N, C-alpha and C positions, 0 to 999 in steps of 0.2 A: 504492499500500499503506500504511497506517496505523502507524506506528510504536508497536511494542508490541503486536502482533498476530500471531502465525506465517504467514507466506506459505500454508500450507497446514495442513492438520486432523491431521496427524502433527509434533506439537513436537520440535525439535532444537534442543538447549541450544548449539549453535554451527554457523556456515556455512562454507565454504572457498569462497573465490572467484577460480574463474583457478586452477584448482590446477596448470595446466600452463604456467603464464606462465614464460618464459623469462629475463626481466628480470634483474637482478643484487641486485634487493632483495625483500624477504620482508616483508610487511605486516600488520601485527595492530593491531585494534581493539578494547579490552579493554571497554567501557562504551558499545558502540552500541546496547545497546536499552533502553529501561524497561519492558520485558513482565516480568509478575509469571504464572509458571506456577500451575497447580492444585497443590497445595491453598491456596495463598497467600494468593487475593485482595488486599487491598491492605493487607497489613500493618495496618492502621489509620489508613492514611493518607488525604488527601483525592488529589480527581484532578488538583488543582493541585499538589500536593505529588509524584503521580508525573509529571507534566511537568517540571519543575523539574529543576537541575542534581544534586541530589541522588539523585536514581533512576537519571541516566544522563548521558552526555556528549551532549548537542543538537548536532547538525551534523556530529558526528566520523565518523560510518557513510558520510555523502554523501561528505566531503571525501577518504576515504579509497577508496572506489568508485572515484573519479575517476581518484586516484594509480593505483589498480591497472589501470584501462585503459590511463592515460598512459606508464606505464610500464615494461606488460605481466606485472604482479607478482602472484604470490598472495597472495592477503589472508583471514587468519583472523580470524573475528568472532564474541562471543557473543553470543547471542539471550536473555537471564538479565538483568533488572536488577540494577546493583552493591548495591542494598539488599536482594536477597536473599543474594547473594556476592559480594564484591568478587574478581573474578580477577587484578588487581594488587596482590595482596598475598600476601604469604607465608602460608603454612598455618594459624600457629601469632600471627598479628597481633591486637591487639585492635580493629582496625578491619576483619576480616575478613567481617564479618557486623555493622555497626554498630546501635546501640542508641539513638546519636544522631547525626546526621549533621549538620555544620555548625549551625544554630539549630533543627534540629528535631527531637523523640522520635519513635523508631520501636517503636509500641506489639508489632508482631509478631515483633520481633527482643531483645525482654526477656528473660533469665534463661533462655537458650536452653540445652539439655540437651546433652552431650558427645553425644549420638546425633543430633540434631537437627543440628548442623555436620556432621557426618561425612554424615549426607542429603545436606546441602547442598553440601560439598564434592564428593560423587559425583552429582550433580544438574548442577552446571555447571562449577565450578574444572576438575577432572580430565579431563573431556571437552575442556575448552578449549584445556589444556596439551598433552594429548594430541595432540591434531588439529596444533597449532604443530609439535612433534615430527614427527608425521609427514609433514609439508611439508618442513623442515628436511632430517630425516634423508632423503628420498627422492632432495633437491637436491644434499645431501652425496657421498651414492652416486655419482651421474651425474659428478660432479666439476663440477655449474654452482656458479660465484663465487657468494656470497650473504653481504647486509649485512640487517641485520633494525631495523625504523623500526617505531615502535608511533604512532598517530594517535589524538589526544586534543583535549578541549574543554572551556573552565574556564568558570565564573562571573565577569562584570565586577566582581561587588561579593562580597566572602567575611566575614561576619560585619561586616558596617560598613564595611568599606574596603575602598577601589576599586582596582583593578587597573588602572596607566594602561598596561600595554603590549597591543598585539593580538595577537603572538606570542610565543610562548618556547621554546625549545631546551633540554631536559634530555639530559644527559649524565653518565658517570661518568669514570673514569681516562681513557679512550679518548678523544680530543678529534679527533681524525683525520677524521671525518662533522661533527662541530660546529664544529669553526673557521671551516673555508671556507664555509659552512650560514649561518654567524652575521656572516659578513664581506660574502657575497654578499645577504643581503637588510639590511644596516646601507648595503650600497653602491647599492644598486636602488630602494630601497623607501622611504617615506616613515613607515614603522611603527617605532612605539618596540617593540625587540625583546628579548625576556628572556633573559638568561644566567644559566640557571640558575635563573631565576625564570618563574611564580610558584612554582614548588615544582623540588626538589631531589633526587638518591638519597637526600640527609641525611634525608627527609622519609617514606621507605619506598614510594613511590610507582613505585621503578626495577625491582620484583622479577620484570616478566615479560621484559623488555629483559635485565636480567643473567641471569636462566635461560636464556635464547633464545639471547641474544648474548653478554655476554661470557661467561660459563662456556664455551663453546664454542669461543671467541678469534674472534668473527665482530664485524666494525665494526657498531654500532648508535647508533639517537639516537630520542628521543622529541620529537614536533612538538603542540606545545599551544596553541593557535590560540580564543583570546576568543570566547565562543559567540553574542555578536552580531554579532560578524565574520561569522558562516556561519548566518544565524538561516531561509533560504530556498535552492532550488535552485540558483538562477543563482549564487551568493554561495559554496557550496560547490564548484560548477564552479569560479569564478572562482580561489579559493585551490589548488585543484589543481592549475589549470594555471600558476600562480605558483611552487608549489613543485616540481612535476615536473623541470624542467630547471634548479634550485638543487640538489638532491637528486643528478641525474645527474650535475653538475659538482662537487659537493662529494668524490662518490666518485670521479672521474676524478683530481680533486686527492690525495685519501687513498691512490691509488695501486691504486684498483680495489677489489673484495670478496673476500671470503677465499672460497679454494676448496675 
């Protein structure tokens, strides 16, 4: 399947993979696709721009699908480029629909009306979060212990500054998953591991996990993998195989998931 092309003729803004998965994690991937639904075209950008990190998180979906399989976890992922609307931002965030991303102007996002903002929220943002609510509500109603993990990737160079970390773990006040996972990555790999790097909740990137994890009292964690580490399917699989046991062990050390 070509990334950025719907899997069938009927466009769906969100996909749920392994919805009946009975493992303790629910996985989310906000920036899984660079697809531009009609009538948005290319927003005035080049094909290279639309393949770059500003449009999506390359490799994140492959890692997410691998983790879904290994952990028997439901996965909810967006099918719309974050340049149309960023599902990991609060609805009134200045960068919900960015007119500029990193060093690139987005002509099709300039001077949007309130009506257009509402249209895009209804197109992608609202269905994505409704799908996550649906999965978590069903699990909690059934008494299935649940922790929430989001999977992202980041560019090796941001605004001219090189990022040294191969992976970063992002978390809020609850460190129960992050602390053992950070310790395991440091002890068992040679990677430089970011501790609330290259982002932190203070950067406004924790909306999805705050809404569906923290506000529900569920343990949660954001995983960021540098995208040159997951540039092909084999690398995506390798990272999923590395992370799955680390997540399972971290959850066990945290006393299990919330029910």
